[in-house]
CHARMM internal coordinates of N, CA and C (Angstrom, degrees):
IC EDIT
DIST 1 N 1 CA 1.4414
DIST 1 CA 1 C 1.5271
ANGL 1 N 1 CA 1 C 108.32
DIST 1 C 2 N 1.3157
ANGL 1 CA 1 C 2 N 115.12
DIHE 1 N 1 CA 1 C 2 N 137.00
DIST 2 N 2 CA 1.4623
ANGL 1 C 2 N 2 CA 121.50
DIHE 1 CA 1 C 2 N 2 CA 176.00
DIST 2 CA 2 C 1.5148
ANGL 2 N 2 CA 2 C 107.98
DIHE 1 C 2 N 2 CA 2 C -115.41
DIST 2 C 3 N 1.3177
ANGL 2 CA 2 C 3 N 115.93
DIHE 2 N 2 CA 2 C 3 N 129.99
DIST 3 N 3 CA 1.4585
ANGL 2 C 3 N 3 CA 120.48
DIHE 2 CA 2 C 3 N 3 CA 177.02
DIST 3 CA 3 C 1.5186
ANGL 3 N 3 CA 3 C 108.12
DIHE 2 C 3 N 3 CA 3 C -128.14
DIST 3 C 4 N 1.3307
ANGL 3 CA 3 C 4 N 115.45
DIHE 3 N 3 CA 3 C 4 N 117.43
DIST 4 N 4 CA 1.4545
ANGL 3 C 4 N 4 CA 121.74
DIHE 3 CA 3 C 4 N 4 CA -179.68
DIST 4 CA 4 C 1.5247
ANGL 4 N 4 CA 4 C 109.22
DIHE 3 C 4 N 4 CA 4 C -105.66
DIST 4 C 5 N 1.3112
ANGL 4 CA 4 C 5 N 115.90
DIHE 4 N 4 CA 4 C 5 N 124.15
DIST 5 N 5 CA 1.4601
ANGL 4 C 5 N 5 CA 121.72
DIHE 4 CA 4 C 5 N 5 CA 175.12
DIST 5 CA 5 C 1.5211
ANGL 5 N 5 CA 5 C 106.60
DIHE 4 C 5 N 5 CA 5 C -94.81
DIST 5 C 6 N 1.3140
ANGL 5 CA 5 C 6 N 116.17
DIHE 5 N 5 CA 5 C 6 N 114.12
DIST 6 N 6 CA 1.4492
ANGL 5 C 6 N 6 CA 122.69
DIHE 5 CA 5 C 6 N 6 CA -174.21
DIST 6 CA 6 C 1.5202
ANGL 6 N 6 CA 6 C 110.69
DIHE 5 C 6 N 6 CA 6 C -101.28
DIST 6 C 7 N 1.3025
ANGL 6 CA 6 C 7 N 114.72
DIHE 6 N 6 CA 6 C 7 N 170.64
DIST 7 N 7 CA 1.4648
ANGL 6 C 7 N 7 CA 121.93
DIHE 6 CA 6 C 7 N 7 CA 178.80
DIST 7 CA 7 C 1.5339
ANGL 7 N 7 CA 7 C 110.76
DIHE 6 C 7 N 7 CA 7 C -55.19
DIST 7 C 8 N 1.3238
ANGL 7 CA 7 C 8 N 116.40
DIHE 7 N 7 CA 7 C 8 N 140.75
DIST 8 N 8 CA 1.4589
ANGL 7 C 8 N 8 CA 120.71
DIHE 7 CA 7 C 8 N 8 CA 175.10
DIST 8 CA 8 C 1.5205
ANGL 8 N 8 CA 8 C 114.73
DIHE 7 C 8 N 8 CA 8 C 75.26
DIST 8 C 9 N 1.3017
ANGL 8 CA 8 C 9 N 118.88
DIHE 8 N 8 CA 8 C 9 N 29.62
DIST 9 N 9 CA 1.4656
ANGL 8 C 9 N 9 CA 124.02
DIHE 8 CA 8 C 9 N 9 CA 179.44
DIST 9 CA 9 C 1.5284
ANGL 9 N 9 CA 9 C 113.34
DIHE 8 C 9 N 9 CA 9 C 64.07
DIST 9 C 10 N 1.3153
ANGL 9 CA 9 C 10 N 117.56
DIHE 9 N 9 CA 9 C 10 N 23.79
DIST 10 N 10 CA 1.4539
ANGL 9 C 10 N 10 CA 121.49
DIHE 9 CA 9 C 10 N 10 CA 176.20
DIST 10 CA 10 C 1.5176
ANGL 10 N 10 CA 10 C 108.23
DIHE 9 C 10 N 10 CA 10 C -90.87
DIST 10 C 11 N 1.3380
ANGL 10 CA 10 C 11 N 116.57
DIHE 10 N 10 CA 10 C 11 N 151.57
DIST 11 N 11 CA 1.4561
ANGL 10 C 11 N 11 CA 121.19
DIHE 10 CA 10 C 11 N 11 CA -178.53
DIST 11 CA 11 C 1.5172
ANGL 11 N 11 CA 11 C 110.94
DIHE 10 C 11 N 11 CA 11 C -136.08
DIST 11 C 12 N 1.3215
ANGL 11 CA 11 C 12 N 114.10
DIHE 11 N 11 CA 11 C 12 N 152.32
DIST 12 N 12 CA 1.4586
ANGL 11 C 12 N 12 CA 123.32
DIHE 11 CA 11 C 12 N 12 CA 172.40
DIST 12 CA 12 C 1.5194
ANGL 12 N 12 CA 12 C 106.02
DIHE 11 C 12 N 12 CA 12 C -130.82
DIST 12 C 13 N 1.3271
ANGL 12 CA 12 C 13 N 117.17
DIHE 12 N 12 CA 12 C 13 N 122.56
DIST 13 N 13 CA 1.4583
ANGL 12 C 13 N 13 CA 121.97
DIHE 12 CA 12 C 13 N 13 CA -179.85
DIST 13 CA 13 C 1.5198
ANGL 13 N 13 CA 13 C 108.03
DIHE 12 C 13 N 13 CA 13 C -121.17
DIST 13 C 14 N 1.3281
ANGL 13 CA 13 C 14 N 115.92
DIHE 13 N 13 CA 13 C 14 N 130.89
DIST 14 N 14 CA 1.4620
ANGL 13 C 14 N 14 CA 122.55
DIHE 13 CA 13 C 14 N 14 CA 178.78
DIST 14 CA 14 C 1.5218
ANGL 14 N 14 CA 14 C 106.75
DIHE 13 C 14 N 14 CA 14 C -125.59
DIST 14 C 15 N 1.3409
ANGL 14 CA 14 C 15 N 116.12
DIHE 14 N 14 CA 14 C 15 N 127.06
DIST 15 N 15 CA 1.4608
ANGL 14 C 15 N 15 CA 119.34
DIHE 14 CA 14 C 15 N 15 CA -179.61
DIST 15 CA 15 C 1.5193
ANGL 15 N 15 CA 15 C 110.02
DIHE 14 C 15 N 15 CA 15 C -149.64
DIST 15 C 16 N 1.3185
ANGL 15 CA 15 C 16 N 116.31
DIHE 15 N 15 CA 15 C 16 N 157.07
DIST 16 N 16 CA 1.4621
ANGL 15 C 16 N 16 CA 118.38
DIHE 15 CA 15 C 16 N 16 CA 175.27
DIST 16 CA 16 C 1.5242
ANGL 16 N 16 CA 16 C 110.14
DIHE 15 C 16 N 16 CA 16 C -77.01
DIST 16 C 17 N 1.3116
ANGL 16 CA 16 C 17 N 116.09
DIHE 16 N 16 CA 16 C 17 N 153.64
DIST 17 N 17 CA 1.4552
ANGL 16 C 17 N 17 CA 120.89
DIHE 16 CA 16 C 17 N 17 CA 173.42
DIST 17 CA 17 C 1.5209
ANGL 17 N 17 CA 17 C 108.14
DIHE 16 C 17 N 17 CA 17 C -70.51
DIST 17 C 18 N 1.3083
ANGL 17 CA 17 C 18 N 116.75
DIHE 17 N 17 CA 17 C 18 N 147.66
DIST 18 N 18 CA 1.4587
ANGL 17 C 18 N 18 CA 119.94
DIHE 17 CA 17 C 18 N 18 CA 178.36
DIST 18 CA 18 C 1.5115
ANGL 18 N 18 CA 18 C 113.47
DIHE 17 C 18 N 18 CA 18 C -82.05
DIST 18 C 19 N 1.3270
ANGL 18 CA 18 C 19 N 117.40
DIHE 18 N 18 CA 18 C 19 N -15.88
DIST 19 N 19 CA 1.4688
ANGL 18 C 19 N 19 CA 120.07
DIHE 18 CA 18 C 19 N 19 CA -174.27
DIST 19 CA 19 C 1.5231
ANGL 19 N 19 CA 19 C 114.54
DIHE 18 C 19 N 19 CA 19 C -125.91
DIST 19 C 20 N 1.3191
ANGL 19 CA 19 C 20 N 117.23
DIHE 19 N 19 CA 19 C 20 N -12.35
DIST 20 N 20 CA 1.4733
ANGL 19 C 20 N 20 CA 120.42
DIHE 19 CA 19 C 20 N 20 CA -176.37
DIST 20 CA 20 C 1.5185
ANGL 20 N 20 CA 20 C 109.53
DIHE 19 C 20 N 20 CA 20 C -134.19
DIST 20 C 21 N 1.3302
ANGL 20 CA 20 C 21 N 117.33
DIHE 20 N 20 CA 20 C 21 N 158.89
DIST 21 N 21 CA 1.4756
ANGL 20 C 21 N 21 CA 119.88
DIHE 20 CA 20 C 21 N 21 CA 176.70
DIST 21 CA 21 C 1.5280
ANGL 21 N 21 CA 21 C 110.99
DIHE 20 C 21 N 21 CA 21 C -79.53
DIST 21 C 22 N 1.3249
ANGL 21 CA 21 C 22 N 115.97
DIHE 21 N 21 CA 21 C 22 N 66.36
DIST 22 N 22 CA 1.4602
ANGL 21 C 22 N 22 CA 121.99
DIHE 21 CA 21 C 22 N 22 CA -177.96
DIST 22 CA 22 C 1.5154
ANGL 22 N 22 CA 22 C 109.70
DIHE 21 C 22 N 22 CA 22 C -133.01
DIST 22 C 23 N 1.3139
ANGL 22 CA 22 C 23 N 114.92
DIHE 22 N 22 CA 22 C 23 N 158.78
DIST 23 N 23 CA 1.4565
ANGL 22 C 23 N 23 CA 121.50
DIHE 22 CA 22 C 23 N 23 CA 171.70
DIST 23 CA 23 C 1.5242
ANGL 23 N 23 CA 23 C 106.82
DIHE 22 C 23 N 23 CA 23 C -109.37
DIST 23 C 24 N 1.3107
ANGL 23 CA 23 C 24 N 115.72
DIHE 23 N 23 CA 23 C 24 N 132.49
DIST 24 N 24 CA 1.4595
ANGL 23 C 24 N 24 CA 120.38
DIHE 23 CA 23 C 24 N 24 CA -179.49
DIST 24 CA 24 C 1.5233
ANGL 24 N 24 CA 24 C 109.40
DIHE 23 C 24 N 24 CA 24 C -108.07
DIST 24 C 25 N 1.3263
ANGL 24 CA 24 C 25 N 114.96
DIHE 24 N 24 CA 24 C 25 N 141.24
DIST 25 N 25 CA 1.4672
ANGL 24 C 25 N 25 CA 121.75
DIHE 24 CA 24 C 25 N 25 CA -179.27
DIST 25 CA 25 C 1.5168
ANGL 25 N 25 CA 25 C 108.19
DIHE 24 C 25 N 25 CA 25 C -123.80
DIST 25 C 26 N 1.3196
ANGL 25 CA 25 C 26 N 115.55
DIHE 25 N 25 CA 25 C 26 N 130.49
DIST 26 N 26 CA 1.4596
ANGL 25 C 26 N 26 CA 121.63
DIHE 25 CA 25 C 26 N 26 CA 178.15
DIST 26 CA 26 C 1.5189
ANGL 26 N 26 CA 26 C 108.47
DIHE 25 C 26 N 26 CA 26 C -121.93
DIST 26 C 27 N 1.3136
ANGL 26 CA 26 C 27 N 115.96
DIHE 26 N 26 CA 26 C 27 N 136.66
DIST 27 N 27 CA 1.4583
ANGL 26 C 27 N 27 CA 122.21
DIHE 26 CA 26 C 27 N 27 CA 177.57
DIST 27 CA 27 C 1.5232
ANGL 27 N 27 CA 27 C 108.59
DIHE 26 C 27 N 27 CA 27 C -116.76
DIST 27 C 28 N 1.3125
ANGL 27 CA 27 C 28 N 115.51
DIHE 27 N 27 CA 27 C 28 N 139.86
DIST 28 N 28 CA 1.4566
ANGL 27 C 28 N 28 CA 120.94
DIHE 27 CA 27 C 28 N 28 CA 175.21
DIST 28 CA 28 C 1.5226
ANGL 28 N 28 CA 28 C 107.20
DIHE 27 C 28 N 28 CA 28 C -129.58
DIST 28 C 29 N 1.3286
ANGL 28 CA 28 C 29 N 115.90
DIHE 28 N 28 CA 28 C 29 N 115.65
DIST 29 N 29 CA 1.4616
ANGL 28 C 29 N 29 CA 120.94
DIHE 28 CA 28 C 29 N 29 CA -177.31
DIST 29 CA 29 C 1.5245
ANGL 29 N 29 CA 29 C 109.59
DIHE 28 C 29 N 29 CA 29 C -114.92
DIST 29 C 30 N 1.3259
ANGL 29 CA 29 C 30 N 115.91
DIHE 29 N 29 CA 29 C 30 N 138.44
DIST 30 N 30 CA 1.4645
ANGL 29 C 30 N 30 CA 121.84
DIHE 29 CA 29 C 30 N 30 CA 177.69
DIST 30 CA 30 C 1.5181
ANGL 30 N 30 CA 30 C 108.71
DIHE 29 C 30 N 30 CA 30 C -125.19
DIST 30 C 31 N 1.3188
ANGL 30 CA 30 C 31 N 116.20
DIHE 30 N 30 CA 30 C 31 N 138.96
DIST 31 N 31 CA 1.4602
ANGL 30 C 31 N 31 CA 119.67
DIHE 30 CA 30 C 31 N 31 CA 179.75
DIST 31 CA 31 C 1.5098
ANGL 31 N 31 CA 31 C 111.23
DIHE 30 C 31 N 31 CA 31 C -161.23
DIST 31 C 32 N 1.3160
ANGL 31 CA 31 C 32 N 115.30
DIHE 31 N 31 CA 31 C 32 N 177.36
DIST 32 N 32 CA 1.4642
ANGL 31 C 32 N 32 CA 121.32
DIHE 31 CA 31 C 32 N 32 CA -177.70
DIST 32 CA 32 C 1.5214
ANGL 32 N 32 CA 32 C 113.02
DIHE 31 C 32 N 32 CA 32 C -84.86
DIST 32 C 33 N 1.3311
ANGL 32 CA 32 C 33 N 116.70
DIHE 32 N 32 CA 32 C 33 N -16.47
DIST 33 N 33 CA 1.4644
ANGL 32 C 33 N 33 CA 120.50
DIHE 32 CA 32 C 33 N 33 CA -179.24
DIST 33 CA 33 C 1.5192
ANGL 33 N 33 CA 33 C 108.96
DIHE 32 C 33 N 33 CA 33 C -146.27
DIST 33 C 34 N 1.3228
ANGL 33 CA 33 C 34 N 116.28
DIHE 33 N 33 CA 33 C 34 N 163.13
DIST 34 N 34 CA 1.4632
ANGL 33 C 34 N 34 CA 120.38
DIHE 33 CA 33 C 34 N 34 CA 176.79
DIST 34 CA 34 C 1.5233
ANGL 34 N 34 CA 34 C 111.31
DIHE 33 C 34 N 34 CA 34 C -60.15
DIST 34 C 35 N 1.3297
ANGL 34 CA 34 C 35 N 116.23
DIHE 34 N 34 CA 34 C 35 N -39.98
DIST 35 N 35 CA 1.4670
ANGL 34 C 35 N 35 CA 120.04
DIHE 34 CA 34 C 35 N 35 CA 179.81
DIST 35 CA 35 C 1.5291
ANGL 35 N 35 CA 35 C 110.58
DIHE 34 C 35 N 35 CA 35 C -64.31
DIST 35 C 36 N 1.3222
ANGL 35 CA 35 C 36 N 116.76
DIHE 35 N 35 CA 35 C 36 N -39.26
DIST 36 N 36 CA 1.4603
ANGL 35 C 36 N 36 CA 120.17
DIHE 35 CA 35 C 36 N 36 CA 178.09
DIST 36 CA 36 C 1.5125
ANGL 36 N 36 CA 36 C 112.20
DIHE 35 C 36 N 36 CA 36 C -65.37
DIST 36 C 37 N 1.3288
ANGL 36 CA 36 C 37 N 116.34
DIHE 36 N 36 CA 36 C 37 N -41.65
DIST 37 N 37 CA 1.4656
ANGL 36 C 37 N 37 CA 120.98
DIHE 36 CA 36 C 37 N 37 CA 178.00
DIST 37 CA 37 C 1.5262
ANGL 37 N 37 CA 37 C 110.33
DIHE 36 C 37 N 37 CA 37 C -65.10
DIST 37 C 38 N 1.3130
ANGL 37 CA 37 C 38 N 117.21
DIHE 37 N 37 CA 37 C 38 N -42.62
DIST 38 N 38 CA 1.4685
ANGL 37 C 38 N 38 CA 120.46
DIHE 37 CA 37 C 38 N 38 CA 178.42
DIST 38 CA 38 C 1.5228
ANGL 38 N 38 CA 38 C 111.36
DIHE 37 C 38 N 38 CA 38 C -61.80
DIST 38 C 39 N 1.3279
ANGL 38 CA 38 C 39 N 117.45
DIHE 38 N 38 CA 38 C 39 N -39.98
DIST 39 N 39 CA 1.4675
ANGL 38 C 39 N 39 CA 121.02
DIHE 38 CA 38 C 39 N 39 CA 178.63
DIST 39 CA 39 C 1.5210
ANGL 39 N 39 CA 39 C 110.76
DIHE 38 C 39 N 39 CA 39 C -64.30
DIST 39 C 40 N 1.3334
ANGL 39 CA 39 C 40 N 117.27
DIHE 39 N 39 CA 39 C 40 N -43.05
DIST 40 N 40 CA 1.4627
ANGL 39 C 40 N 40 CA 121.04
DIHE 39 CA 39 C 40 N 40 CA 178.14
DIST 40 CA 40 C 1.5227
ANGL 40 N 40 CA 40 C 109.89
DIHE 39 C 40 N 40 CA 40 C -64.65
DIST 40 C 41 N 1.3295
ANGL 40 CA 40 C 41 N 117.00
DIHE 40 N 40 CA 40 C 41 N -43.99
DIST 41 N 41 CA 1.4595
ANGL 40 C 41 N 41 CA 121.38
DIHE 40 CA 40 C 41 N 41 CA 179.65
DIST 41 CA 41 C 1.5256
ANGL 41 N 41 CA 41 C 111.15
DIHE 40 C 41 N 41 CA 41 C -61.18
DIST 41 C 42 N 1.3202
ANGL 41 CA 41 C 42 N 117.17
DIHE 41 N 41 CA 41 C 42 N -41.98
DIST 42 N 42 CA 1.4652
ANGL 41 C 42 N 42 CA 120.96
DIHE 41 CA 41 C 42 N 42 CA 177.94
DIST 42 CA 42 C 1.5216
ANGL 42 N 42 CA 42 C 111.11
DIHE 41 C 42 N 42 CA 42 C -63.30
DIST 42 C 43 N 1.3266
ANGL 42 CA 42 C 43 N 117.38
DIHE 42 N 42 CA 42 C 43 N -43.07
DIST 43 N 43 CA 1.4612
ANGL 42 C 43 N 43 CA 121.55
DIHE 42 CA 42 C 43 N 43 CA 178.71
DIST 43 CA 43 C 1.5292
ANGL 43 N 43 CA 43 C 110.71
DIHE 42 C 43 N 43 CA 43 C -62.29
DIST 43 C 44 N 1.3301
ANGL 43 CA 43 C 44 N 116.99
DIHE 43 N 43 CA 43 C 44 N -46.67
DIST 44 N 44 CA 1.4642
ANGL 43 C 44 N 44 CA 120.38
DIHE 43 CA 43 C 44 N 44 CA 179.00
DIST 44 CA 44 C 1.5278
ANGL 44 N 44 CA 44 C 111.62
DIHE 43 C 44 N 44 CA 44 C -64.00
DIST 44 C 45 N 1.3199
ANGL 44 CA 44 C 45 N 116.91
DIHE 44 N 44 CA 44 C 45 N -42.46
DIST 45 N 45 CA 1.4636
ANGL 44 C 45 N 45 CA 121.09
DIHE 44 CA 44 C 45 N 45 CA 179.19
DIST 45 CA 45 C 1.5302
ANGL 45 N 45 CA 45 C 110.71
DIHE 44 C 45 N 45 CA 45 C -60.39
DIST 45 C 46 N 1.3144
ANGL 45 CA 45 C 46 N 117.20
DIHE 45 N 45 CA 45 C 46 N -45.98
DIST 46 N 46 CA 1.4638
ANGL 45 C 46 N 46 CA 120.80
DIHE 45 CA 45 C 46 N 46 CA 178.86
DIST 46 CA 46 C 1.5222
ANGL 46 N 46 CA 46 C 111.84
DIHE 45 C 46 N 46 CA 46 C -63.51
DIST 46 C 47 N 1.3234
ANGL 46 CA 46 C 47 N 117.39
DIHE 46 N 46 CA 46 C 47 N -39.43
DIST 47 N 47 CA 1.4648
ANGL 46 C 47 N 47 CA 121.29
DIHE 46 CA 46 C 47 N 47 CA 179.21
DIST 47 CA 47 C 1.5297
ANGL 47 N 47 CA 47 C 110.96
DIHE 46 C 47 N 47 CA 47 C -64.17
DIST 47 C 48 N 1.3276
ANGL 47 CA 47 C 48 N 116.68
DIHE 47 N 47 CA 47 C 48 N -44.13
DIST 48 N 48 CA 1.4633
ANGL 47 C 48 N 48 CA 120.69
DIHE 47 CA 47 C 48 N 48 CA 179.00
DIST 48 CA 48 C 1.5252
ANGL 48 N 48 CA 48 C 110.21
DIHE 47 C 48 N 48 CA 48 C -65.77
DIST 48 C 49 N 1.3221
ANGL 48 CA 48 C 49 N 117.21
DIHE 48 N 48 CA 48 C 49 N -44.00
DIST 49 N 49 CA 1.4621
ANGL 48 C 49 N 49 CA 120.91
DIHE 48 CA 48 C 49 N 49 CA 179.15
DIST 49 CA 49 C 1.5292
ANGL 49 N 49 CA 49 C 110.61
DIHE 48 C 49 N 49 CA 49 C -58.81
DIST 49 C 50 N 1.3286
ANGL 49 CA 49 C 50 N 117.55
DIHE 49 N 49 CA 49 C 50 N -45.62
DIST 50 N 50 CA 1.4632
ANGL 49 C 50 N 50 CA 121.17
DIHE 49 CA 49 C 50 N 50 CA 179.67
DIST 50 CA 50 C 1.5172
ANGL 50 N 50 CA 50 C 111.79
DIHE 49 C 50 N 50 CA 50 C -65.74
DIST 50 C 51 N 1.3234
ANGL 50 CA 50 C 51 N 117.76
DIHE 50 N 50 CA 50 C 51 N -36.88
DIST 51 N 51 CA 1.4595
ANGL 50 C 51 N 51 CA 121.55
DIHE 50 CA 50 C 51 N 51 CA 177.93
DIST 51 CA 51 C 1.5268
ANGL 51 N 51 CA 51 C 110.58
DIHE 50 C 51 N 51 CA 51 C -64.44
DIST 51 C 52 N 1.3255
ANGL 51 CA 51 C 52 N 116.73
DIHE 51 N 51 CA 51 C 52 N -48.28
DIST 52 N 52 CA 1.4554
ANGL 51 C 52 N 52 CA 120.83
DIHE 51 CA 51 C 52 N 52 CA -179.94
DIST 52 CA 52 C 1.5280
ANGL 52 N 52 CA 52 C 110.87
DIHE 51 C 52 N 52 CA 52 C -63.76
DIST 52 C 53 N 1.3105
ANGL 52 CA 52 C 53 N 116.02
DIHE 52 N 52 CA 52 C 53 N -40.59
DIST 53 N 53 CA 1.4690
ANGL 52 C 53 N 53 CA 121.18
DIHE 52 CA 52 C 53 N 53 CA 179.12
DIST 53 CA 53 C 1.5260
ANGL 53 N 53 CA 53 C 110.62
DIHE 52 C 53 N 53 CA 53 C -61.94
DIST 53 C 54 N 1.3416
ANGL 53 CA 53 C 54 N 117.24
DIHE 53 N 53 CA 53 C 54 N -41.75
DIST 54 N 54 CA 1.4728
ANGL 53 C 54 N 54 CA 120.19
DIHE 53 CA 53 C 54 N 54 CA -179.47
DIST 54 CA 54 C 1.5226
ANGL 54 N 54 CA 54 C 110.76
DIHE 53 C 54 N 54 CA 54 C -70.47
DIST 54 C 55 N 1.3259
ANGL 54 CA 54 C 55 N 118.09
DIHE 54 N 54 CA 54 C 55 N -35.40
DIST 55 N 55 CA 1.4700
ANGL 54 C 55 N 55 CA 120.69
DIHE 54 CA 54 C 55 N 55 CA 178.50
DIST 55 CA 55 C 1.5255
ANGL 55 N 55 CA 55 C 109.93
DIHE 54 C 55 N 55 CA 55 C -69.25
DIST 55 C 56 N 1.3285
ANGL 55 CA 55 C 56 N 117.13
DIHE 55 N 55 CA 55 C 56 N -39.92
DIST 56 N 56 CA 1.4634
ANGL 55 C 56 N 56 CA 121.56
DIHE 55 CA 55 C 56 N 56 CA -178.54
DIST 56 CA 56 C 1.5282
ANGL 56 N 56 CA 56 C 112.17
DIHE 55 C 56 N 56 CA 56 C -65.74
DIST 56 C 57 N 1.3206
ANGL 56 CA 56 C 57 N 117.07
DIHE 56 N 56 CA 56 C 57 N -23.47
DIST 57 N 57 CA 1.4707
ANGL 56 C 57 N 57 CA 119.49
DIHE 56 CA 56 C 57 N 57 CA -178.18
DIST 57 CA 57 C 1.5281
ANGL 57 N 57 CA 57 C 112.29
DIHE 56 C 57 N 57 CA 57 C -86.58
DIST 57 C 58 N 1.3286
ANGL 57 CA 57 C 58 N 117.67
DIHE 57 N 57 CA 57 C 58 N -1.97
DIST 58 N 58 CA 1.4798
ANGL 57 C 58 N 58 CA 120.57
DIHE 57 CA 57 C 58 N 58 CA -179.83
DIST 58 CA 58 C 1.5006
ANGL 58 N 58 CA 58 C 110.07
DIHE 57 C 58 N 58 CA 58 C -76.21
END
COOR INIT
IC SEED 1 N 1 CA 1 C
IC BUILD
């Protein structure tokens, strides 16, 4: 399991599934408003998607 503590109390957790051959990704976003949290969540989601996409193309 990998757990990254990011700036502003945000987290990214990557772990294998316990029952399936899958990798699970969890995002935890903290902010002062719902809009701020949504923006952070969108940024993290896009970063993870791009990372997985680049790894899959190797």
